[in-house]
C-alpha positions, -999 to +999 in steps of 0.1 A: +378+534-531+378+571-519+366+576-484+340+602-479+317+615-453+287+637-454+276+661-426+238+659-424+233+683-396+255+706-375+243+726-345+258+744-316+239+727-287+253+750-260+274+781-258+282+793-223+311+785-200+318+757-225+307+749-260+290+718-271+287+712-309+265+683-322+272+668-357+250+643-374+269+625-402+273+595-423+304+579-440+312+555-468+317+519-459+346+497-470+321+472-484+304+499-503+274+521-497+269+545-468+267+539-429+237+546-408+235+582-395+257+587-365+258+614-338+290+630-327+292+655-298+322+677-293+330+695-260+352+726-260+362+738-225+372+774-219+403+776-198+408+809-179+435+819-156 
């Protein structure tokens, strides 16, 4: 079985001192079929010196 995923939605939730990106996605299951839609938020900090 080949593992796959699908990005349902991608948005940049915030873009200022830091960045916040939100992904809504689903992936294949070992037992077959697709998972429920899940939400993943990624935080990117800006480091300045």
